[in-house]
mmJSON file of the N, C-alpha and C atoms, coordinates in Angstrom:
{"data_MODEL":{"atom_site":{
"group_PDB":["ATOM","ATOM","ATOM","ATOM","ATOM","ATOM","ATOM","ATOM","ATOM","ATOM","ATOM","ATOM","ATOM","ATOM","ATOM","ATOM","ATOM","ATOM","ATOM","ATOM","ATOM","ATOM","ATOM","ATOM","ATOM","ATOM","ATOM","ATOM","ATOM","ATOM","ATOM","ATOM","ATOM","ATOM","ATOM","ATOM","ATOM","ATOM","ATOM","ATOM","ATOM","ATOM","ATOM","ATOM","ATOM","ATOM","ATOM","ATOM","ATOM","ATOM","ATOM","ATOM","ATOM","ATOM","ATOM","ATOM","ATOM","ATOM","ATOM","ATOM","ATOM","ATOM","ATOM","ATOM","ATOM","ATOM","ATOM","ATOM","ATOM","ATOM","ATOM","ATOM","ATOM","ATOM","ATOM","ATOM","ATOM","ATOM","ATOM","ATOM","ATOM","ATOM","ATOM","ATOM","ATOM","ATOM","ATOM","ATOM","ATOM","ATOM","ATOM","ATOM","ATOM","ATOM","ATOM","ATOM","ATOM","ATOM","ATOM","ATOM","ATOM","ATOM","ATOM","ATOM","ATOM","ATOM","ATOM","ATOM","ATOM","ATOM","ATOM","ATOM","ATOM","ATOM","ATOM","ATOM","ATOM","ATOM","ATOM","ATOM","ATOM","ATOM","ATOM","ATOM","ATOM","ATOM","ATOM","ATOM","ATOM","ATOM","ATOM","ATOM","ATOM","ATOM","ATOM","ATOM","ATOM","ATOM","ATOM","ATOM","ATOM","ATOM","ATOM","ATOM","ATOM","ATOM","ATOM","ATOM","ATOM","ATOM","ATOM","ATOM","ATOM","ATOM","ATOM","ATOM","ATOM","ATOM","ATOM","ATOM","ATOM","ATOM","ATOM","ATOM","ATOM","ATOM","ATOM","ATOM","ATOM","ATOM","ATOM","ATOM","ATOM","ATOM","ATOM","ATOM","ATOM","ATOM","ATOM","ATOM","ATOM","ATOM","ATOM","ATOM","ATOM","ATOM","ATOM","ATOM","ATOM","ATOM","ATOM","ATOM","ATOM","ATOM","ATOM","ATOM","ATOM","ATOM","ATOM","ATOM","ATOM","ATOM","ATOM","ATOM","ATOM","ATOM","ATOM","ATOM","ATOM","ATOM","ATOM","ATOM","ATOM","ATOM","ATOM","ATOM","ATOM","ATOM","ATOM","ATOM","ATOM","ATOM","ATOM","ATOM","ATOM","ATOM","ATOM","ATOM"],
"id":[1,2,3,4,5,6,7,8,9,10,11,12,13,14,15,16,17,18,19,20,21,22,23,24,25,26,27,28,29,30,31,32,33,34,35,36,37,38,39,40,41,42,43,44,45,46,47,48,49,50,51,52,53,54,55,56,57,58,59,60,61,62,63,64,65,66,67,68,69,70,71,72,73,74,75,76,77,78,79,80,81,82,83,84,85,86,87,88,89,90,91,92,93,94,95,96,97,98,99,100,101,102,103,104,105,106,107,108,109,110,111,112,113,114,115,116,117,118,119,120,121,122,123,124,125,126,127,128,129,130,131,132,133,134,135,136,137,138,139,140,141,142,143,144,145,146,147,148,149,150,151,152,153,154,155,156,157,158,159,160,161,162,163,164,165,166,167,168,169,170,171,172,173,174,175,176,177,178,179,180,181,182,183,184,185,186,187,188,189,190,191,192,193,194,195,196,197,198,199,200,201,202,203,204,205,206,207,208,209,210,211,212,213,214,215,216,217,218,219,220,221,222,223,224,225,226,227,228],
"type_symbol":["N","C","C","N","C","C","N","C","C","N","C","C","N","C","C","N","C","C","N","C","C","N","C","C","N","C","C","N","C","C","N","C","C","N","C","C","N","C","C","N","C","C","N","C","C","N","C","C","N","C","C","N","C","C","N","C","C","N","C","C","N","C","C","N","C","C","N","C","C","N","C","C","N","C","C","N","C","C","N","C","C","N","C","C","N","C","C","N","C","C","N","C","C","N","C","C","N","C","C","N","C","C","N","C","C","N","C","C","N","C","C","N","C","C","N","C","C","N","C","C","N","C","C","N","C","C","N","C","C","N","C","C","N","C","C","N","C","C","N","C","C","N","C","C","N","C","C","N","C","C","N","C","C","N","C","C","N","C","C","N","C","C","N","C","C","N","C","C","N","C","C","N","C","C","N","C","C","N","C","C","N","C","C","N","C","C","N","C","C","N","C","C","N","C","C","N","C","C","N","C","C","N","C","C","N","C","C","N","C","C","N","C","C","N","C","C","N","C","C","N","C","C","N","C","C","N","C","C"],
"label_atom_id":["N","CA","C","N","CA","C","N","CA","C","N","CA","C","N","CA","C","N","CA","C","N","CA","C","N","CA","C","N","CA","C","N","CA","C","N","CA","C","N","CA","C","N","CA","C","N","CA","C","N","CA","C","N","CA","C","N","CA","C","N","CA","C","N","CA","C","N","CA","C","N","CA","C","N","CA","C","N","CA","C","N","CA","C","N","CA","C","N","CA","C","N","CA","C","N","CA","C","N","CA","C","N","CA","C","N","CA","C","N","CA","C","N","CA","C","N","CA","C","N","CA","C","N","CA","C","N","CA","C","N","CA","C","N","CA","C","N","CA","C","N","CA","C","N","CA","C","N","CA","C","N","CA","C","N","CA","C","N","CA","C","N","CA","C","N","CA","C","N","CA","C","N","CA","C","N","CA","C","N","CA","C","N","CA","C","N","CA","C","N","CA","C","N","CA","C","N","CA","C","N","CA","C","N","CA","C","N","CA","C","N","CA","C","N","CA","C","N","CA","C","N","CA","C","N","CA","C","N","CA","C","N","CA","C","N","CA","C","N","CA","C","N","CA","C","N","CA","C","N","CA","C","N","CA","C","N","CA","C","N","CA","C","N","CA","C"],
"label_alt_id":[null,null,null,null,null,null,null,null,null,null,null,null,null,null,null,null,null,null,null,null,null,null,null,null,null,null,null,null,null,null,null,null,null,null,null,null,null,null,null,null,null,null,null,null,null,null,null,null,null,null,null,null,null,null,null,null,null,null,null,null,null,null,null,null,null,null,null,null,null,null,null,null,null,null,null,null,null,null,null,null,null,null,null,null,null,null,null,null,null,null,null,null,null,null,null,null,null,null,null,null,null,null,null,null,null,null,null,null,null,null,null,null,null,null,null,null,null,null,null,null,null,null,null,null,null,null,null,null,null,null,null,null,null,null,null,null,null,null,null,null,null,null,null,null,null,null,null,null,null,null,null,null,null,null,null,null,null,null,null,null,null,null,null,null,null,null,null,null,null,null,null,null,null,null,null,null,null,null,null,null,null,null,null,null,null,null,null,null,null,null,null,null,null,null,null,null,null,null,null,null,null,null,null,null,null,null,null,null,null,null,null,null,null,null,null,null,null,null,null,null,null,null,null,null,null,null,null,null],
"label_comp_id":["MET","MET","MET","THR","THR","THR","GLU","GLU","GLU","SER","SER","SER","THR","THR","THR","HIS","HIS","HIS","THR","THR","THR","PHE","PHE","PHE","ASP","ASP","ASP","THR","THR","THR","ARG","ARG","ARG","GLY","GLY","GLY","LEU","LEU","LEU","ASN","ASN","ASN","CYS","CYS","CYS","PRO","PRO","PRO","LEU","LEU","LEU","PRO","PRO","PRO","ILE","ILE","ILE","ILE","ILE","ILE","ARG","ARG","ARG","THR","THR","THR","ARG","ARG","ARG","LYS","LYS","LYS","VAL","VAL","VAL","ILE","ILE","ILE","ALA","ALA","ALA","SER","SER","SER","LEU","LEU","LEU","ASP","ASP","ASP","VAL","VAL","VAL","GLY","GLY","GLY","GLU","GLU","GLU","VAL","VAL","VAL","LEU","LEU","LEU","VAL","VAL","VAL","VAL","VAL","VAL","THR","THR","THR","SER","SER","SER","ASN","ASN","ASN","ASP","ASP","ASP","GLN","GLN","GLN","GLY","GLY","GLY","SER","SER","SER","LEU","LEU","LEU","ASN","ASN","ASN","ASP","ASP","ASP","MET","MET","MET","ASP","ASP","ASP","ALA","ALA","ALA","PHE","PHE","PHE","CYS","CYS","CYS","ALA","ALA","ALA","GLN","GLN","GLN","THR","THR","THR","GLY","GLY","GLY","ASN","ASN","ASN","ALA","ALA","ALA","MET","MET","MET","LEU","LEU","LEU","VAL","VAL","VAL","SER","SER","SER","GLY","GLY","GLY","GLU","GLU","GLU","VAL","VAL","VAL","ASP","ASP","ASP","GLY","GLY","GLY","ASP","ASP","ASP","PHE","PHE","PHE","VAL","VAL","VAL","PHE","PHE","PHE","ARG","ARG","ARG","ILE","ILE","ILE","ARG","ARG","ARG","LYS","LYS","LYS","ALA","ALA","ALA"],
"label_asym_id":["A","A","A","A","A","A","A","A","A","A","A","A","A","A","A","A","A","A","A","A","A","A","A","A","A","A","A","A","A","A","A","A","A","A","A","A","A","A","A","A","A","A","A","A","A","A","A","A","A","A","A","A","A","A","A","A","A","A","A","A","A","A","A","A","A","A","A","A","A","A","A","A","A","A","A","A","A","A","A","A","A","A","A","A","A","A","A","A","A","A","A","A","A","A","A","A","A","A","A","A","A","A","A","A","A","A","A","A","A","A","A","A","A","A","A","A","A","A","A","A","A","A","A","A","A","A","A","A","A","A","A","A","A","A","A","A","A","A","A","A","A","A","A","A","A","A","A","A","A","A","A","A","A","A","A","A","A","A","A","A","A","A","A","A","A","A","A","A","A","A","A","A","A","A","A","A","A","A","A","A","A","A","A","A","A","A","A","A","A","A","A","A","A","A","A","A","A","A","A","A","A","A","A","A","A","A","A","A","A","A","A","A","A","A","A","A","A","A","A","A","A","A","A","A","A","A","A","A"],
"label_entity_id":["1","1","1","1","1","1","1","1","1","1","1","1","1","1","1","1","1","1","1","1","1","1","1","1","1","1","1","1","1","1","1","1","1","1","1","1","1","1","1","1","1","1","1","1","1","1","1","1","1","1","1","1","1","1","1","1","1","1","1","1","1","1","1","1","1","1","1","1","1","1","1","1","1","1","1","1","1","1","1","1","1","1","1","1","1","1","1","1","1","1","1","1","1","1","1","1","1","1","1","1","1","1","1","1","1","1","1","1","1","1","1","1","1","1","1","1","1","1","1","1","1","1","1","1","1","1","1","1","1","1","1","1","1","1","1","1","1","1","1","1","1","1","1","1","1","1","1","1","1","1","1","1","1","1","1","1","1","1","1","1","1","1","1","1","1","1","1","1","1","1","1","1","1","1","1","1","1","1","1","1","1","1","1","1","1","1","1","1","1","1","1","1","1","1","1","1","1","1","1","1","1","1","1","1","1","1","1","1","1","1","1","1","1","1","1","1","1","1","1","1","1","1","1","1","1","1","1","1"],
"label_seq_id":[1,1,1,2,2,2,3,3,3,4,4,4,5,5,5,6,6,6,7,7,7,8,8,8,9,9,9,10,10,10,11,11,11,12,12,12,13,13,13,14,14,14,15,15,15,16,16,16,17,17,17,18,18,18,19,19,19,20,20,20,21,21,21,22,22,22,23,23,23,24,24,24,25,25,25,26,26,26,27,27,27,28,28,28,29,29,29,30,30,30,31,31,31,32,32,32,33,33,33,34,34,34,35,35,35,36,36,36,37,37,37,38,38,38,39,39,39,40,40,40,41,41,41,42,42,42,43,43,43,44,44,44,45,45,45,46,46,46,47,47,47,48,48,48,49,49,49,50,50,50,51,51,51,52,52,52,53,53,53,54,54,54,55,55,55,56,56,56,57,57,57,58,58,58,59,59,59,60,60,60,61,61,61,62,62,62,63,63,63,64,64,64,65,65,65,66,66,66,67,67,67,68,68,68,69,69,69,70,70,70,71,71,71,72,72,72,73,73,73,74,74,74,75,75,75,76,76,76],
"pdbx_PDB_ins_code":[null,null,null,null,null,null,null,null,null,null,null,null,null,null,null,null,null,null,null,null,null,null,null,null,null,null,null,null,null,null,null,null,null,null,null,null,null,null,null,null,null,null,null,null,null,null,null,null,null,null,null,null,null,null,null,null,null,null,null,null,null,null,null,null,null,null,null,null,null,null,null,null,null,null,null,null,null,null,null,null,null,null,null,null,null,null,null,null,null,null,null,null,null,null,null,null,null,null,null,null,null,null,null,null,null,null,null,null,null,null,null,null,null,null,null,null,null,null,null,null,null,null,null,null,null,null,null,null,null,null,null,null,null,null,null,null,null,null,null,null,null,null,null,null,null,null,null,null,null,null,null,null,null,null,null,null,null,null,null,null,null,null,null,null,null,null,null,null,null,null,null,null,null,null,null,null,null,null,null,null,null,null,null,null,null,null,null,null,null,null,null,null,null,null,null,null,null,null,null,null,null,null,null,null,null,null,null,null,null,null,null,null,null,null,null,null,null,null,null,null,null,null,null,null,null,null,null,null],
"Cartn_x":[109.449,109.737,110.198,111.204,111.604,110.951,110.401,109.712,110.692,110.443,111.324,110.789,111.714,111.472,112.238,111.599,112.277,112.011,112.943,112.728,112.631,111.844,111.714,111.691,112.494,112.62,111.966,110.828,110.245,110.365,111.371,111.533,111.91,111.422,111.63,110.69,109.859,108.753,107.48,106.696,105.504,104.313,103.215,102.015,101.62,101.392,101.012,102.135,103.35,104.55,104.857,104.786,105.038,104.067,102.854,102.007,102.157,102.29,102.465,103.741,104.822,106.013,105.93,105.25,105.049,104.18,103.185,102.317,103.216,104.085,104.976,105.911,106.496,107.423,106.68,105.596,104.816,104.312,104.084,103.565,104.698,105.966,107.06,107.449,106.827,106.985,106.081,106.55,105.74,104.758,103.627,102.668,103.275,102.948,103.476,104.826,105.416,106.589,106.213,107.139,106.806,107.626,107.028,107.685,107.592,108.786,108.856,109.084,108.19,108.239,108.464,109.424,109.709,109.254,108.586,108.076,108.212,108.339,108.28,107.128,106.27,105.105,103.841,103.401,102.194,101.043,100.892,99.716,99.87,101.005,101.208,100.502,100.235,99.473,98.154,97.341,96.089,96.241,97.164,97.305,97.781,98.625,99.047,97.915,97.109,96.036,94.936,94.778,93.747,94.214,95.459,96.084,95.931,96.223,96.124,94.601,93.683,92.254,91.804,92.312,91.823,92.341,93.643,94.349,94.307,93.931,93.892,95.169,96.199,97.449,97.316,98.155,97.963,98.912,98.317,99.145,99.422,100.752,101.202,101.512,102.196,102.656,102.537,102.051,101.983,102.225,103.349,103.69,104.802,105.108,106.106,107.353,108.539,109.845,110.773,111.245,112.244,111.781,110.542,110.058,109.702,109.901,109.506,108.375,107.511,106.477,106.911,106.705,107.073,105.894,105.811,104.759,105.295,104.821,105.182,104.019,104.06,102.963,103.267,102.42,102.562,101.706,102.335,101.625,100.621,99.467,98.39,98.461],
"Cartn_y":[91.039,90.505,88.988,88.574,87.216,86.439,85.235,84.312,83.671,83.687,83.048,81.525,80.61,79.272,78.581,77.625,76.814,75.41,74.565,73.181,72.444,71.246,70.426,68.986,68.164,66.772,65.933,65.206,64.266,62.852,62.583,61.166,60.45,59.242,58.258,58.421,59.401,59.567,58.921,58.257,57.608,58.506,58.391,59.1,58.931,59.882,61.274,62.245,61.798,62.696,63.665,63.291,64.291,65.515,65.272,66.429,67.199,66.563,67.283,68.148,67.645,68.523,69.504,69.214,70.296,71.432,71.094,72.09,73.1,72.491,73.322,74.285,73.715,74.416,75.62,75.345,76.331,77.469,77.152,78.133,79.202,78.788,79.643,80.533,80.36,81.179,82.426,83.272,84.532,84.302,84.966,84.82,85.022,84.136,84.272,83.454,83.074,82.157,80.783,80.117,78.801,77.693,76.636,75.497,74.252,73.735,72.487,71.45,70.486,69.318,68.048,67.241,65.982,64.875,63.875,62.796,61.488,60.341,59.053,58.247,58.83,58.205,58.42,57.312,57.38,58.182,58.051,58.744,60.354,60.792,62.249,62.829,62.048,62.531,63.099,62.373,62.834,63.888,63.614,64.494,65.894,66.061,67.436,68.237,67.504,68.16,68.546,67.73,68.036,69.187,69.201,70.234,71.543,71.555,72.89,73.318,72.433,72.753,73.272,72.643,73.068,74.395,74.629,75.822,77.104,76.825,77.818,78.165,77.354,77.461,76.885,77.39,77.039,75.935,74.808,73.786,74.137,74.478,74.954,73.803,72.796,71.574,70.391,69.298,68.127,66.924,66.241,65.133,64.349,63.279,62.238,62.59,62.599,62.765,61.79,60.898,59.879,59.066,58.69,57.788,58.549,59.847,60.647,61.542,61.948,62.831,64.302,65.178,66.545,67.512,68.442,69.309,70.71,71.62,72.905,73.857,74.435,74.976,76.511,77.321,78.825,79.13,79.641,80.046,81.143,80.892,81.946,82.961],
"Cartn_z":[104.417,105.649,105.521,106.114,106.123,107.066,106.714,107.528,108.49,109.823,110.834,110.895,110.707,110.709,111.735,112.495,113.486,113.162,113.576,113.364,114.754,114.608,115.783,115.371,115.964,115.533,116.604,116.242,117.251,116.785,115.902,115.474,116.698,116.775,117.952,119.08,119.058,120.002,119.493,120.431,120.047,120.631,119.964,120.341,121.811,122.523,122.114,122.243,122.55,122.785,121.651,120.322,119.265,119.422,119.579,119.601,120.905,121.983,123.247,123.272,122.77,122.689,121.602,120.514,119.441,120.006,120.887,121.434,122.345,123.072,123.915,123.112,122.055,121.261,120.554,119.972,119.196,120.123,121.368,122.398,122.628,122.425,122.722,121.449,120.309,119.151,119.127,118.328,118.044,116.904,116.871,115.869,114.468,113.649,112.283,111.992,113.054,112.896,112.5,111.882,111.313,111.984,112.287,112.945,111.973,111.605,110.846,111.783,111.832,112.653,111.825,112.226,111.655,112.643,112.125,112.92,112.22,112.976,112.239,112.925,113.653,114.245,113.412,112.84,111.978,112.525,113.804,114.439,114.359,114.065,113.94,112.842,111.754,110.595,110.944,111.675,112.166,113.286,114.148,115.4,115.003,114.068,113.75,113.013,112.141,111.539,112.537,113.537,114.583,115.464,115.788,116.582,115.969,114.558,113.932,113.837,113.639,113.546,114.873,116.004,117.328,117.748,117.339,117.812,116.848,115.636,114.7,113.934,114.288,113.62,112.128,111.262,109.91,109.491,108.965,108.42,106.983,106.743,105.505,104.588,105.103,104.382,105.268,104.799,105.454,104.547,104.716,103.797,104.344,103.44,103.796,102.936,103.583,102.94,103.481,102.565,102.928,104.155,104.24,105.224,106.516,106.615,107.829,107.425,108.422,108.153,108.533,107.658,107.84,107.826,108.829,108.934,109.062,108.244,108.296,108.807,110.049,110.789,111.064,110.7,110.95,112.212,113.266,114.503,114.171,114.798,114.625,115.704],
"occupancy":[1.0,1.0,1.0,1.0,1.0,1.0,1.0,1.0,1.0,1.0,1.0,1.0,1.0,1.0,1.0,1.0,1.0,1.0,1.0,1.0,1.0,1.0,1.0,1.0,1.0,1.0,1.0,1.0,1.0,1.0,1.0,1.0,1.0,1.0,1.0,1.0,1.0,1.0,1.0,1.0,1.0,1.0,1.0,1.0,1.0,1.0,1.0,1.0,1.0,1.0,1.0,1.0,1.0,1.0,1.0,1.0,1.0,1.0,1.0,1.0,1.0,1.0,1.0,1.0,1.0,1.0,1.0,1.0,1.0,1.0,1.0,1.0,1.0,1.0,1.0,1.0,1.0,1.0,1.0,1.0,1.0,1.0,1.0,1.0,1.0,1.0,1.0,1.0,1.0,1.0,1.0,1.0,1.0,1.0,1.0,1.0,1.0,1.0,1.0,1.0,1.0,1.0,1.0,1.0,1.0,1.0,1.0,1.0,1.0,1.0,1.0,1.0,1.0,1.0,1.0,1.0,1.0,1.0,1.0,1.0,1.0,1.0,1.0,1.0,1.0,1.0,1.0,1.0,1.0,1.0,1.0,1.0,1.0,1.0,1.0,1.0,1.0,1.0,1.0,1.0,1.0,1.0,1.0,1.0,1.0,1.0,1.0,1.0,1.0,1.0,1.0,1.0,1.0,1.0,1.0,1.0,1.0,1.0,1.0,1.0,1.0,1.0,1.0,1.0,1.0,1.0,1.0,1.0,1.0,1.0,1.0,1.0,1.0,1.0,1.0,1.0,1.0,1.0,1.0,1.0,1.0,1.0,1.0,1.0,1.0,1.0,1.0,1.0,1.0,1.0,1.0,1.0,1.0,1.0,1.0,1.0,1.0,1.0,1.0,1.0,1.0,1.0,1.0,1.0,1.0,1.0,1.0,1.0,1.0,1.0,1.0,1.0,1.0,1.0,1.0,1.0,1.0,1.0,1.0,1.0,1.0,1.0,1.0,1.0,1.0,1.0,1.0,1.0],
"B_iso_or_equiv":[0.0,0.0,0.0,0.0,0.0,0.0,0.0,0.0,0.0,0.0,0.0,0.0,0.0,0.0,0.0,0.0,0.0,0.0,0.0,0.0,0.0,0.0,0.0,0.0,0.0,0.0,0.0,0.0,0.0,0.0,0.0,0.0,0.0,0.0,0.0,0.0,0.0,0.0,0.0,0.0,0.0,0.0,0.0,0.0,0.0,0.0,0.0,0.0,0.0,0.0,0.0,0.0,0.0,0.0,0.0,0.0,0.0,0.0,0.0,0.0,0.0,0.0,0.0,0.0,0.0,0.0,0.0,0.0,0.0,0.0,0.0,0.0,0.0,0.0,0.0,0.0,0.0,0.0,0.0,0.0,0.0,0.0,0.0,0.0,0.0,0.0,0.0,0.0,0.0,0.0,0.0,0.0,0.0,0.0,0.0,0.0,0.0,0.0,0.0,0.0,0.0,0.0,0.0,0.0,0.0,0.0,0.0,0.0,0.0,0.0,0.0,0.0,0.0,0.0,0.0,0.0,0.0,0.0,0.0,0.0,0.0,0.0,0.0,0.0,0.0,0.0,0.0,0.0,0.0,0.0,0.0,0.0,0.0,0.0,0.0,0.0,0.0,0.0,0.0,0.0,0.0,0.0,0.0,0.0,0.0,0.0,0.0,0.0,0.0,0.0,0.0,0.0,0.0,0.0,0.0,0.0,0.0,0.0,0.0,0.0,0.0,0.0,0.0,0.0,0.0,0.0,0.0,0.0,0.0,0.0,0.0,0.0,0.0,0.0,0.0,0.0,0.0,0.0,0.0,0.0,0.0,0.0,0.0,0.0,0.0,0.0,0.0,0.0,0.0,0.0,0.0,0.0,0.0,0.0,0.0,0.0,0.0,0.0,0.0,0.0,0.0,0.0,0.0,0.0,0.0,0.0,0.0,0.0,0.0,0.0,0.0,0.0,0.0,0.0,0.0,0.0,0.0,0.0,0.0,0.0,0.0,0.0,0.0,0.0,0.0,0.0,0.0,0.0],
"pdbx_formal_charge":[null,null,null,null,null,null,null,null,null,null,null,null,null,null,null,null,null,null,null,null,null,null,null,null,null,null,null,null,null,null,null,null,null,null,null,null,null,null,null,null,null,null,null,null,null,null,null,null,null,null,null,null,null,null,null,null,null,null,null,null,null,null,null,null,null,null,null,null,null,null,null,null,null,null,null,null,null,null,null,null,null,null,null,null,null,null,null,null,null,null,null,null,null,null,null,null,null,null,null,null,null,null,null,null,null,null,null,null,null,null,null,null,null,null,null,null,null,null,null,null,null,null,null,null,null,null,null,null,null,null,null,null,null,null,null,null,null,null,null,null,null,null,null,null,null,null,null,null,null,null,null,null,null,null,null,null,null,null,null,null,null,null,null,null,null,null,null,null,null,null,null,null,null,null,null,null,null,null,null,null,null,null,null,null,null,null,null,null,null,null,null,null,null,null,null,null,null,null,null,null,null,null,null,null,null,null,null,null,null,null,null,null,null,null,null,null,null,null,null,null,null,null,null,null,null,null,null,null],
"auth_seq_id":[1,1,1,2,2,2,3,3,3,4,4,4,5,5,5,6,6,6,7,7,7,8,8,8,9,9,9,10,10,10,11,11,11,12,12,12,13,13,13,14,14,14,15,15,15,16,16,16,17,17,17,18,18,18,19,19,19,20,20,20,21,21,21,22,22,22,23,23,23,24,24,24,25,25,25,26,26,26,27,27,27,28,28,28,29,29,29,30,30,30,31,31,31,32,32,32,33,33,33,34,34,34,35,35,35,36,36,36,37,37,37,38,38,38,39,39,39,40,40,40,41,41,41,42,42,42,43,43,43,44,44,44,45,45,45,46,46,46,47,47,47,48,48,48,49,49,49,50,50,50,51,51,51,52,52,52,53,53,53,54,54,54,55,55,55,56,56,56,57,57,57,58,58,58,59,59,59,60,60,60,61,61,61,62,62,62,63,63,63,64,64,64,65,65,65,66,66,66,67,67,67,68,68,68,69,69,69,70,70,70,71,71,71,72,72,72,73,73,73,74,74,74,75,75,75,76,76,76],
"auth_comp_id":["MET","MET","MET","THR","THR","THR","GLU","GLU","GLU","SER","SER","SER","THR","THR","THR","HIS","HIS","HIS","THR","THR","THR","PHE","PHE","PHE","ASP","ASP","ASP","THR","THR","THR","ARG","ARG","ARG","GLY","GLY","GLY","LEU","LEU","LEU","ASN","ASN","ASN","CYS","CYS","CYS","PRO","PRO","PRO","LEU","LEU","LEU","PRO","PRO","PRO","ILE","ILE","ILE","ILE","ILE","ILE","ARG","ARG","ARG","THR","THR","THR","ARG","ARG","ARG","LYS","LYS","LYS","VAL","VAL","VAL","ILE","ILE","ILE","ALA","ALA","ALA","SER","SER","SER","LEU","LEU","LEU","ASP","ASP","ASP","VAL","VAL","VAL","GLY","GLY","GLY","GLU","GLU","GLU","VAL","VAL","VAL","LEU","LEU","LEU","VAL","VAL","VAL","VAL","VAL","VAL","THR","THR","THR","SER","SER","SER","ASN","ASN","ASN","ASP","ASP","ASP","GLN","GLN","GLN","GLY","GLY","GLY","SER","SER","SER","LEU","LEU","LEU","ASN","ASN","ASN","ASP","ASP","ASP","MET","MET","MET","ASP","ASP","ASP","ALA","ALA","ALA","PHE","PHE","PHE","CYS","CYS","CYS","ALA","ALA","ALA","GLN","GLN","GLN","THR","THR","THR","GLY","GLY","GLY","ASN","ASN","ASN","ALA","ALA","ALA","MET","MET","MET","LEU","LEU","LEU","VAL","VAL","VAL","SER","SER","SER","GLY","GLY","GLY","GLU","GLU","GLU","VAL","VAL","VAL","ASP","ASP","ASP","GLY","GLY","GLY","ASP","ASP","ASP","PHE","PHE","PHE","VAL","VAL","VAL","PHE","PHE","PHE","ARG","ARG","ARG","ILE","ILE","ILE","ARG","ARG","ARG","LYS","LYS","LYS","ALA","ALA","ALA"],
"auth_asym_id":["A","A","A","A","A","A","A","A","A","A","A","A","A","A","A","A","A","A","A","A","A","A","A","A","A","A","A","A","A","A","A","A","A","A","A","A","A","A","A","A","A","A","A","A","A","A","A","A","A","A","A","A","A","A","A","A","A","A","A","A","A","A","A","A","A","A","A","A","A","A","A","A","A","A","A","A","A","A","A","A","A","A","A","A","A","A","A","A","A","A","A","A","A","A","A","A","A","A","A","A","A","A","A","A","A","A","A","A","A","A","A","A","A","A","A","A","A","A","A","A","A","A","A","A","A","A","A","A","A","A","A","A","A","A","A","A","A","A","A","A","A","A","A","A","A","A","A","A","A","A","A","A","A","A","A","A","A","A","A","A","A","A","A","A","A","A","A","A","A","A","A","A","A","A","A","A","A","A","A","A","A","A","A","A","A","A","A","A","A","A","A","A","A","A","A","A","A","A","A","A","A","A","A","A","A","A","A","A","A","A","A","A","A","A","A","A","A","A","A","A","A","A","A","A","A","A","A","A"],
"auth_atom_id":["N","CA","C","N","CA","C","N","CA","C","N","CA","C","N","CA","C","N","CA","C","N","CA","C","N","CA","C","N","CA","C","N","CA","C","N","CA","C","N","CA","C","N","CA","C","N","CA","C","N","CA","C","N","CA","C","N","CA","C","N","CA","C","N","CA","C","N","CA","C","N","CA","C","N","CA","C","N","CA","C","N","CA","C","N","CA","C","N","CA","C","N","CA","C","N","CA","C","N","CA","C","N","CA","C","N","CA","C","N","CA","C","N","CA","C","N","CA","C","N","CA","C","N","CA","C","N","CA","C","N","CA","C","N","CA","C","N","CA","C","N","CA","C","N","CA","C","N","CA","C","N","CA","C","N","CA","C","N","CA","C","N","CA","C","N","CA","C","N","CA","C","N","CA","C","N","CA","C","N","CA","C","N","CA","C","N","CA","C","N","CA","C","N","CA","C","N","CA","C","N","CA","C","N","CA","C","N","CA","C","N","CA","C","N","CA","C","N","CA","C","N","CA","C","N","CA","C","N","CA","C","N","CA","C","N","CA","C","N","CA","C","N","CA","C","N","CA","C","N","CA","C","N","CA","C","N","CA","C","N","CA","C","N","CA","C"],
"pdbx_PDB_model_num":[1,1,1,1,1,1,1,1,1,1,1,1,1,1,1,1,1,1,1,1,1,1,1,1,1,1,1,1,1,1,1,1,1,1,1,1,1,1,1,1,1,1,1,1,1,1,1,1,1,1,1,1,1,1,1,1,1,1,1,1,1,1,1,1,1,1,1,1,1,1,1,1,1,1,1,1,1,1,1,1,1,1,1,1,1,1,1,1,1,1,1,1,1,1,1,1,1,1,1,1,1,1,1,1,1,1,1,1,1,1,1,1,1,1,1,1,1,1,1,1,1,1,1,1,1,1,1,1,1,1,1,1,1,1,1,1,1,1,1,1,1,1,1,1,1,1,1,1,1,1,1,1,1,1,1,1,1,1,1,1,1,1,1,1,1,1,1,1,1,1,1,1,1,1,1,1,1,1,1,1,1,1,1,1,1,1,1,1,1,1,1,1,1,1,1,1,1,1,1,1,1,1,1,1,1,1,1,1,1,1,1,1,1,1,1,1,1,1,1,1,1,1,1,1,1,1,1,1]
}}}
């Protein structure tokens, strides 16, 4: 089975908007689909981890790429 992946760019948004908008986008996905979120807000590092812990979604990858923060989240 091929993994369905979606992308969401939150660069330019400041806390708490990246997490609020990510929550809305991931809610529209089916279980097992993956959302790749790009952010340049430093606060998103802690926020995305906390979001996954609270919602049960799986943080597959969390890191910095070319000055942006990239998160790969699988919907639970």
